[in-house]
N, C-alpha and C positions, 0 to 999 in steps of 0.2 A: 761615406756616411754611416754604412753599416758597420764597418771595424770601429769608427770613432765612437759609436752607441754602446757597441758591445764592450768597449773597455771601459767607459764611464761607469755604465751599471754594474759591472763587476767591482771598480775601485769602491764605488760610493758605500758597498757594503761594509768596508773594512772600520769604519769610527764605530760600528756597534759593537765592538769586541766585548765591552765591560760596562756594567753599570756604576763602577767605583771611579770617582772622579780622578784620582792620580793614574789610573789606568787609562782613562779616556784620552789623556794628553798623550801616553805611549802610543794609542791607538791611532789617534789623528796623525801623529809623526810617521806611524807606520804606513798610512794611507799616502802622506806625501812621498815618503821614500820610495813606496812600491811602484810610483809612476816613473821614476827616473830612469829605469832601462829603456822606456819607449823610445827615446832618441837613438839608442843602439839598435834597438828594432828597426827603425825606419831606415837607418844605414844598411841594415843587413837586407831589407825587403829591396833596396835599391841596387844590390849589387856589391855591397861592401864584401870584401875577402873574408871577414871574420864570420865564425858561425853565428847562427840566430839564436839569441838567448830566450828559451820559452820559461814560463813559471805559472805557477799557480796562485792565484789570489789567496792568502789564508792568513791567520793570525800570526805574528812574529813568536819566536821561542826564547825563553830566557837563558842567556849565557853568562860567562862568569862576570863580565864588566857591563852586562846591560842587554837590551832586547837584540836578538838577530832577525833580521828580516829577511823574508824569503826571496824577493826580487832582486835580482843580480846574483853573480856567482863570487867575485872578489870581495866585495865590500864587508860580506857577513863575517869572513874569518878574523877581521880585527876583534870582533866581540868575543871569541873564544881564544885568544892570545892573551893568556895571564900567566904570572909566575906560580900561581897556586893552582892550575889546572894541568891535567894531564891529556894528550891527544894520542888515541891508538888508531892505526889504520887495521880495518877489520877486512877488507876486500878491496883488491884492484885486480879486475877479470874483465873480459872480452866474451860477451855472450854472442856467438855465432850460430851454427846450427847446435843448438842446445836444448833440444826437446828431450827430456829424460835426462839431462845431463847437468844437475845442479850445480851450483858451486859449493864445495864441501871443504871446511877447514876444521879439523878436530881440534878442541880445545883453542879455538882462536881467541877467545875471551878468557883471560885470566885476570884475577883481581890486579888493579894497580898497586904500584909499590905503596908501601905505608906511609911515605911522606906525602902521598897525594890523597888527603881526605875528600871525601865527595858522599853527597846526599842528592845529587842531581846528574842525569846524563843526557845529552843531546847527540843526536847522530846528523852527519852531513853526508848526502847523498848526491854525487855529482855524475852525470851522464852525457857523453857525447856521441853522436852517430852521424853517419852520412850516407845517401844512396835512396833505396827504395825499400821500405819495410811498413808493415802493418803495426799497429799498437799491440803491445803483449803486456799480459799480466804477470806480475812479480811477486812472490811470496817470501818472507825471510822467517826462518826457524830458529830457535834456540832449542837443539835436540828435537823433542817432539811438540813443541810449544811455538805456535805462530805468534809472532811478535809484531808484524808489520806488513802491509799489504798495499801495493804500490801498481801502477802501470806506467807505461813509457808515451813519450810524445812520439808522432811520426816524423821520421827524417825527411830531408830534401837532399838534393845532390851537393856535392862540395862546394862551400866549406861545411855544409851540414848543418847540425844544431846541436845546443848543448843547455843543460839546465841542472839545476841544484835545487834540493829540497832540504830543509832541516826539519828533523822529526825530535820532539820531547820523548824521550825513552824511560824517564823518571819511574814511571808505574811499574817497571820490571825490576825495581832496585835490588830485590833479592836475589834474582838471576844473575845481574851484573857482578855480583859480589862472590861467585864461585864459577869454576871453568865451566864453560859451555862450548858446544861445537855448532858453528855457523852452518846452516844450509840455506842457500839464496836459490830459489827457483825462478828463472826466466826464461821460459821456453821460446825459442826464437828458430827460425828457418832461414837459412841463407843458400841460395842458388843462383842460376843465371837471371834471374828475373827479379827476386828479392835479395838485394845485396847489402843491406844495411846491418851491421853488427852493432851491439850496444855495448860501449866501452864505460864499465862503471867503476867508481871509487866510492869506498864507503869507510867513514872514520866515524869515532866515537870520542866525544870531550866529557871528562869527568871532573866535577868541581863541586866545591862547597857553597852552596847558597848563603847570602847574607840574610840577616833576622828580617829586614825590611821587604824582602822578597819572597820568603817562604809562603806557603799555602796556609790559610788559617786553620790550625788543628789538624789533627790526623797523623797517622804513619803509614808507610807502605805495608803492603800484605807481607805476611811472614812466608807465605808458601803460595805458590801458582801451581795448579794442577791442570796439565794438558787434557782436553776433550778432542781427541784426533785420532788419527788412524794408525799413530805411534810408528813410523817408518824409520826414524832418525837413525837407530843402530845400523841401518843398512845404507846410510847415506842418501836417502830420498826425502822429499817433502812429505809430510803427515796430513794434507788436506784429503778430505773425502770429495767424490764427485756424484752428485745426486742427478738422477734417479738410480744410476746403475749400482750405486753401493747403499749399504745402511751405515748410517752415521751415528752408530753406537758405540758406547766406551762403557766398561764396566771397571768401578774403582771402589778402592776402601777409602773412607775419609777419615781423617785425624779425629780422634775422639774429643780433642781438646779445643775442637774451633769455637769461637765466638762471634764470628761474622764471616759471611760468605757471599760474593758476588760473580755472577756468570758473564762472561764477556763473549758476545758472539758474533763472528766475521762470516759473511755470506755475500755473494754476488752472482749474477747469472752471466752465462757465456754461450757462445754460438747460437742456438735457436732460442735461448733464453735471455740474451742480451738484452733484447727489447721488449720484454714481457708486457710492460705498459702500453705496447701499441696492439697488442693480441685482441682477438674479438672473441665473442662467446662462442663456447663450443657448439652451440647449436647453429650457428652462422659461418661455420669455417668453409664451406662449400658454396657460399653465396655467388662467388665470381669464378667458380672453376672453369667455366666455359669462355671466360673473356679475359681473365687475367690468371689467376692461379688460387688453389686453396689458401687459406690464410691461418697463420698460427691461432690455436685456440687456449681452451682452457681460462678463457677470461684474460682481461688486463689487469689482473689481481694477484699479487703473490704475497703469502705469509710465511714467515719463518718461525718454526716453533721450537721450544725447549720442553722436553719431557723428562721428568725425573721418575724413575720407577714407572712408567707408563702413565704417568699423570701430567697434564699440563701444566706447566710451572710459571710460563710467560711467553710472549710473542715479539717478532719484529716486524714491521711493515717497512720493507726495504726502500732506501733512497734510490731514485732513478738515475744512478751513475751513468753518464755517457762517454765513453772514452774517445781518444783522439782520432780516431777514423770516422767519427760523426759527420754526415753530411759531406765534408771535404776536409782534408787536411788542413787547408788554407784557413778555415774559419777557427781552428785552435792553434793558431800562431798570432801572435806569441803566446796568448793566454789560454792554458787548457781548461778543460772542464771542471766544476765543482767536485772535489774528493778523487780527480784522475790520478793525481800524485800521492793522495794519503786517504785510501779507503776507511772511513771510520767504523768502529763496531759499535754494538748496542750492547747495553749491561742491563741485566736482569737481577735483583737483588733475591738471593735464595737462602737468606738467614733464617726464615720461618721454617726451613726445611730440616735445620740442624738436629733437633731432636730424634729426626728418623736417621740422617744421616751419619750421624756420630754414634750409633749403636754397636759399632764394631764387625758390621757385615757388609756385603758387597752391594754396590747399587748401581743402576744403570743411568745414564746421561744419553738422551737422543736428540740430534737436530734434524727437524723435517722440514721440507717445502712444499707448500700447498697452493693449488690454484682453485677456480669454481668450475665446477662441471654443471651446466644446465641442459645437457643432453638427455639427462634423466630426469625426472619429477619426484620429488622436487629438488631445485639446485641445490647443491652441497659443496662442501670442500672436497678437494680431491689431490692425491699425491701423485697423480698420473700426469707429472709435468713432462716436458720436452728435455732434451738434453742440452746444457747440464748446468748445474750449481756447484761452486767451489766453496765449502763450508769448513770451518773448524770452531772450536771453542776452548775456553780455558776458565778455571776458577780462581778467583783472588780470595785467598783464606787469611784470617787473622787468628792467632792463637792465644790460649790463656797457656798457663804453666803445666809443662808436661806431667802426666799423672792425673791431671784433672778430667773430668769427663761431663760434658754438656748433655744435658737432658731437656727435659719438657714434654708436651703432647703432639701429636702428628699435626700438621697444619690443617686448617679449614681451606679447603679449595673451591672456589667459585669460578667457574670457567664455562659460562653457557655457550652454546653456538651462536656466531656472529649472526646479526640480523641481515638480511640480503633484500635487496632491491633491485628487480632486473626487468628492463623493457627493451624491446628492439622492434624496427619496422623496416620492410623492404620495399622498395618503389621499383616498377618495372617501365620500360619503354613501350611504344606501340606495338613492339613485336613480342612481347613477353618476356624480354630479357632483363634481368636484374641490373638494374643502374645505379641505385642508391641504397645504402643500408645505413640506418641509425641506430645506435644503441645505447644504453645508458646502463651504467652499474654503480649501485652506492652498498657500502657495507659499514656497519657498526659493531664494535667487539668491545666487551669490558672483561678484564682478568683482574681476579682479586684473591689473595692467599695471605692467610694470617694465623698466629700461633703464638704461644707462650715459649719463651727459650729461657732455661736456666743454665747459666754459666759460673765460672768460678767468680767471677766479679759481680754476680748477682742475676736477678731475673729481670727480663724485658719483654714487651710486646712487639713481635715483629710484623710488619705489614707492608707487602708490595700490591700495588694497584696501578691499573693501566686503562685508559679510556682512548679509544682510536676512532676515526672516521674516515672515511674514503669515498670519493666519488670518481667517475671516468666518463665524460660525454664522447662518444666516437662518432664520426661521420665518415663514410666510406661512399666517393663519388664517382663518376666517370668509369662505371664499369669496374670498378675495383682499382683504379690506377691513382686516384688521390685519396688523402686520409687525413682527417684532423682529430686529434684527442686533447682534451681539456682534463687533466687529472689534478685532483689535489688529496694530498695524504695530510692529516693533522692528529697529532697525539699529546697526551700528558700521561707521565710516569711519576710515580711518587712512591717513596721507601721511607719507613720510620723504624727506628731500632736504635742500635749503638750510634749511628749516624743518620741525620735528616738529609734527604734528597728531594728533589722536585724539578722536573725538566718539561716544557712545553716545545713542540716543534710542529712545523707546516713546509711541507714540500708540494708547491704548485709547480705544474709541467704544462705547457703550451706546445704542442708539436704539429706542425703542418707540412705534410711530405707528399711528394707524387713520383712516379716513374713513367717512363715512356719506353717503347719497342725501338730501338734502333737497327741499324744493319746487323745482318746476322742474328737477330731477336737477340741481342745482348741487352739484359736488363741494367739501366744506369737510374741510381738514385740520384735526385737533386733537391736543392733547396728552391722553394717555389717565391721566394721574396718575402715570406712570412715566417720568419725563424722560429724554431722551437725555441722556447726559453723557459727553462727551470729555475727555480730558487729555493733558497733553503734558509729559513728562519729558526732560530732556537734560543731559547731562554732558559738557563739552568740556575738553581738555587740549591745551597747545601753542598755536601760533598759525597762523592761516590766512589766507585771502585778504584780509580786512579787517584790516591790522596793528593798527587802532585798535578792530578788535572788531564784527564783524556780529552774532554770538550773544551776547556778553556785554560787560559795561561793563569788568570788570577780570579777571575770572577765568570760572569755571563758572557754571551757572545751571541751575534746574529751574522748571518752573510747572505748575499743575493747572486743571482746567477747571470748567465750569458748564453749566447747562441750553441744550439746542441741540435742534433738530428741523428737520421740513420746513416749507418756505414756505408762509406763508397764502395763500389763492388769493383 
C-alpha cells in the first residue's frame, strides 16, 4: 500500500505543468505515459532478468518531433530521430574508483555541421549499475561553467538498475556554438564492499524548433560568465566546497551589457545533507548522555549572493533527499524530487549594471549561513558544518560593441531577517532529558532597484524577494525519535527588459527514529509515517533561460513522495 500511494502522489503532480490549455493536453498525456514503465518495474521487482528501470517524475522536454517523456528509456529516442536534427555523443564512461578523477574530453563539443541548423539542444543521460553502492553527486562543466547537477540512484545486485534523464540545455545555446571541454565529475568508490560502478552515456540532440513550439519572446544570453573556482584548465571541476573554501570570483564585466541574471547552484553534502533536521545551536547537547550530540546551527539555511560585498539576493534551498534516504527500496523505481536534476535559483542583477559596466573589477561571492542562537541575540552565522557544493554563473545580454551602459548605483534594501525562536525540554523522573520541542520561524525581504541606461534606452530595474520559513521540531525517546514539519515559501519578481515573477512552496514532513542494535551499530529506519516533501511553483513571464529553466512553455507545479534519512 505504501508503494502504491507513493507512486500515485508523485504522478498526480504532472498535469499541473502549465496553465496554457494546449500544454495541459501534453501534460496530461505525459502523466499517462509516465506510468507505463510501472509494469516493467513490477516484473523486475519480482525477479525479472531485466534491470530495474528507475525514473524521476518530471515534465517532458521538447524534441524535434514532439515531447520527450522522462519515464522509460527506449521510447523517448523516437522523438529525437529526425532528418533535421543532429545527435552527438558527448561521453561514454564508467565511473568506478573515480574520486578526483573526472571524465575530461577537450573540445568534446564542436559546433554541429552547417547543414544542421539549431536553436534548441536537449541531452540524454543514460546510466546502468549493479552491485552495492551509495548515491553519488555528479556535476557537469563546460570548461569553468557548471551546466548541470545530478545524482545517481543506488543500484541493486545483477541485473541491476538503469535510468535515463532528458535535460533541456537550450539556455546554454551560446556555449554550444563554440568548442567546449567537457568535465564530468562523478566521485565514486569501488572496493570489496561497494562494488557498483556507474556506466554512463551522454548524448546531445541539436535541432531547430518549429514556430508553434518556440517560447514567447526573448533570445538566448549572448554571454555566460562562470562564477566558480575556475579549475577547468587543469582538467578538474570548478565547484567550491563551503565552509572550507571562500566562494569568491573577481571578474571584469562587459561594458555594453543591457541585462544580467545570476544563476545559483548549491546543495549540502555529508553533515549538511539533512540540514533541515538540525536543532538549534543551544540544544545540540540535549541528548549527549542518552543518544549523541545533534547537528546544530538550526534547521535553516540561506544561500547568499554578494556583489562587491553587498547582498544582492538569496536562495532558501529546496530540501533534496537523495536516493539513499531511509532505504534504497523507497526510491525504486521513483527517485526523489530533483534527485536526477538539481535545479538552480536565479537572481536578476540588472540593477547592478551601472556599477558592473564601469570597466573596473568586481567581486561575486556565494555564502551559506545558518542561525546561531548560542549567543544573544540569535543571528545568521556562516559557521556551518561540512559541506556545501556551490557555483554560479551570469547570463548576460549585450548591446552593440562600443556602447557603454551607465546609470546610478542601485538602491539596496536588505534588512536582517526576522527570527522567532522557541524551545523547551522535558525531563523524566530522574532528571534526564527525554523530550525536546523547538520552533523556528524566519521572514526575509530583499529589494534592489535602480535606473539603467543602455544603448536601447533607459529602464527601471527592480529585483524583489519575499520569503517565509517555519520548522517545528519534536525530538522524543531520549533523542532517538524526531519529527520535523518544515515549510519554505517565497515569491521572486523582476522588472526591466523582461518581466518575471515566480511563487514557490516547499513543505516537508519527516518522522524518523533510530535504535541501538548489537555491536552498538546505529540503524536509521522509517517508522511507518513517511517523510513527505512537495514542491509547488508557479511562474509568470520570462527569466534567465529564454528557453525555460523552470518550465517547458509556461508555469508548472509538482508534488512529492517518500523521503528520509540515509541508510547507514
